[in-house]
C-alpha positions, -999 to +999 in steps of 0.1 A: +285-120-465+282-158-472+277-182-443+312-196-449+329-162-447+309-151-417+316-183-398+353-179-407+354-144-393+337-156-361+364-183-357+392-159-363+379-134-338+375-162-312+411-174-319+429-140-318+429-136-279+445-171-276+474-160-298+477-126-280+479-143-246+505-168-259+528-140-272+521-112-246+519-133-214+536-166-221+560-157-249+592-164-230+583-200-222+607-224-239+593-251-262+619-275-276+647-249-274+627-220-289+603-196-271+566-195-277+572-160-290+597-172-316+574-201-326+544-178-332+564-147-342+580-158-375+610-177-360+626-145-352+663-149-342+661-187-344+696-198-356+687-226-380+701-214-414+737-216-426+754-194-452+790-183-455+782-157-482+770-129-459+764-122-423+742-094-407+756-081-375+732-060-354+758-034-347+780-032-378+756-043-405+762-066-435+795-083-442+800-099-476+824-129-472+837-112-441+842-078-455+820-048-446+807-025-474+836+000-475+861-028-474+842-046-502+841-015-524+878-008-518+890-043-524+873-052-557+886-041-591+870-011-608+870-001-644+889+031-654+869+062-643+844+042-622+837+048-586+824+014-578+835-022-586+819-042-614+790-066-606+811-093-623+840-089-599+815-090-570+799-122-583+834-138-584+839-127-548+805-138-535+810-173-550+846-179-539+854-155-511+885-144-530+892-110-546+894-114-583+921-098-604+911-074-632+917-102-657+895-126-637+867-100-635+870-095-672+866-132-678+834-132-658+822-102-679+829-121-712+812-152-698+781-132-688+780-116-722+780-150-739+749-159-717+731-126-718+708-129-748+672-133-737+650-156-758+624-137-778+596-158-763+602-142-729+595-108-744+564-122-762+551-133-729+557-099-713+540-081-742+510-104-738+505-093-702+482-063-694+505-033-696+494-021-662+507-053-646+531-045-617+567-046-629+575-072-602+548-095-616+564-091-650+599-098-637+588-129-618+569-141-648+599-136-671+621-156-648+596-184-646+592-183-684+629-189-687+627-221-668+625-241-700+662-232-704+672-248-671+703-270-675+697-285-640+662-296-650+675-312-682+704-330-666+688-340-632+680-376-641+714-383-654+735-369-626+749-380-593+741-358-563+777-347-559+775-331-593+742-311-587+761-279-581+774-278-617+742-272-636+729-250-607+760-228-613+753-227-650+716-218-644+726-191-619+751-175-643+726-178-672+699-161-652+720-134-636+734-125-670+699-121-685+683-102-657+695-067-666+681-069-701+648-082-688+645-055-662+654-027-687+629-041-712+601-040-686+610-004-678+612+008-714+581-012-725+560+001-696+572+036-692+590+047-724+564+038-751+581+005-758+612+022-772+636-006-764+674+000-764+695-029-775+722-044-752+758-034-757+780-064-751+811-043-748+800-029-715+800-044-680+767-053-664+763-019-646+771+002-676+751-020-699+721-017-677+724+021-676+727+021-714+696-001-719+676+021-694+686+051-714+702+070-684+735+087-688+766+086-666+771+084-637+741+060-636+764+032-645+780+036-611+746+040-595+737+006-610+769-010-598+765+004-563+728-004-561+731-040-572+760-048-548+743-031-518+711-050-524+727-083-532+724-102-499+714-098-463+721-133-450+696-161-454+667-152-430+650-124-450+620-134-471+635-133-506+667-151-496+649-177-474+622-183-500+648-189-527+667-213-505+635-231-494+622-237-529+657-247-541+659-272-512+633-292-530+658-295-559+638-270-578+660-252-603+673-216-601+644-203-622+616-218-600+635-208-568+643-172-578+609-165-592+595-175-558+620-153-540+610-124-562+574-129-552+584-126-515+606-096-523+575-078-537+558-078-503+552-044-486+573-055-456+603-064-478+614-051-511+583-030-518+593-009-488+615+013-510+586+022-532+564+030-502+592+052-486+594+074-516+557+077-519+556+088-482+585+112-489+565+129-517+535+133-494+558+146-467+572+172-491+537+184-499+530+189-462+559+214-461+541+234-488+573+244-505+591+254-473+628+245-470+631+215-447+644+224-412+648+203-382+619+222-366+593+217-393+604+182-401+601+172-364+566+186-362+556+167-394+571+135-380+551+138-348+520+144-368+527+112-387+532+092-356+502+107-337+479+098-366+488+062-360+512+058-389+548+047-389+578+065-404+587+042-433+623+034-439+631+035-402+638+004-381+651-030-390+644-066-378+681-072-370+701-039-372+704-017-342+722+012-359+721+031-391+721+007-420+755+009-437+737+005-470+719+037-462+753+054-453+769+042-486+740+058-506+741+089-485+777+094-493+769+091-530+742+117-526+765+141-507+790+139-535+766+140-565+733+156-555+738+176-523+713+203-533+686+180-545+654+190-527+643+154-520+678+144-507+678+175-485+645+165-470+656+129-465+688+140-449+669+163-425+646+135-416+677+114-408+689+140-384+656+143-366+637+110-369+659+089-345+653+113-317+616+115-323+613+077-325+634+073-293+612+098-275+581+079-287+596+047-273+579+022-295+608+010-317+639-010-309+658+006-337+652+043-345+677+043-373+672+043-411+674+012-432+684+009-468+649+018-481+651+053-465+676+064-491+672+041-521+645+059-541+661+094-538+690+085-562+667+068-587+643+097-587+672+122-592+684+104-623+650+104-639+636+071-628+604+085-613+582+054-617+588+042-582+568+010-586+598-001-606+622+002-578+617-033-564+627-046-598+661-030-593+662-045-558+654-079-574+683-077-599+707-070-571+692-096-548+698-122-575+735-120-569+733-132-533+706-157-535+719-174-566+753-177-551+737-192-520+717-218-538+747-228-558+766-235-526+735-252-512+738-277-540+775-280-537+772-289-500+742-311-505+720-292-480+688-311-471+652-304-480+639-278-455+611-292-434+604-276-400+578-291-377+545-274-370+525-274-338+489-264-329+478-235-307+463-261-283+497-278-280+514-244-272+487-237-246+492-271-230+530-268-229+527-232-216+505-244-187+531-270-179+558-244-178+575-254-210+585-285-229+620-301-232 
């Protein structure tokens, strides 16, 4: 170990007890309207972001423009024979708060199709990358490569601030329309020997994505459902906040969303669905082919916890009940794949895990989040490369974050710039009983 690295380690080890004392013993002391615990702990529950596009209630879950998930699915127009609304109708709803007519949704579809062609240089860049690059790296790179197409970037110097929303809207629509083809290309290029399936402009976004992935019906409805469910979760999560933060510097949609994707790729955020399925597969091996029962699953869960590991897919930073996004996917599974072995295991875990976690007493929310169910459906329909799952999350998340930054420009929201303090300042204010 070099002198620099050894000295750094020494300094870190000396500093850790100071942070521990601040959070464990002095965390409730108020410093300028926030607690020390919030200041050190990631600004948890600090109400300092504004969005009207979605709201996450701890008890009832996500609301899109005031509607919960079942209400959203019921209200938006669907294509004949489809179980779920089109992404295009949802985009209209997210931007305006109004339910589109079938004709208005069709107009969005036609508009998206006119924007959907991905420039060949984007695929050239992806092909130049090592083929074992993580698909999220490829997706983020593709989005950043597209930045040369930004209409906001081209028009910035000739615009008034009141008009900034217009090219941001154009960039958002251009980018969202292109993402399904980029994602499908990454999948087919990496996992299907580069056998690319051309886009079909006659299809809506969900059906076209299923087509380009090479997965038959009802995967078109899976895509519609998945993209809508993963679209937004108010502004405080990493991908949404990062996109907003970067866009607040007047960076265009491509810069901002690429940054958001990099946050989404983290193990504590979008990568969690990949980790959940990996854990489920290991869990299945522990059962040695036995049918999952509440008894053997409970024993395996305790074994996981007693070994110092967590049960992935359970718990949420905000929610204090079963994630409605989990419930929506569970209902799909009960209808379309009730006898699937992986779903049966996941469903049994759902019946048992909350009780085990409550008994353990170390979690505020013993209920499953969206990641506990997401991978099951994908695996069932043949998408077994679960390091690709976060790409699917990214395509869906684009809907919410791009709608948000379009509105940010429309309302002229300021550059985000919170104030930092030092550990010594916190210790001084804590000793004084707080700071007003």
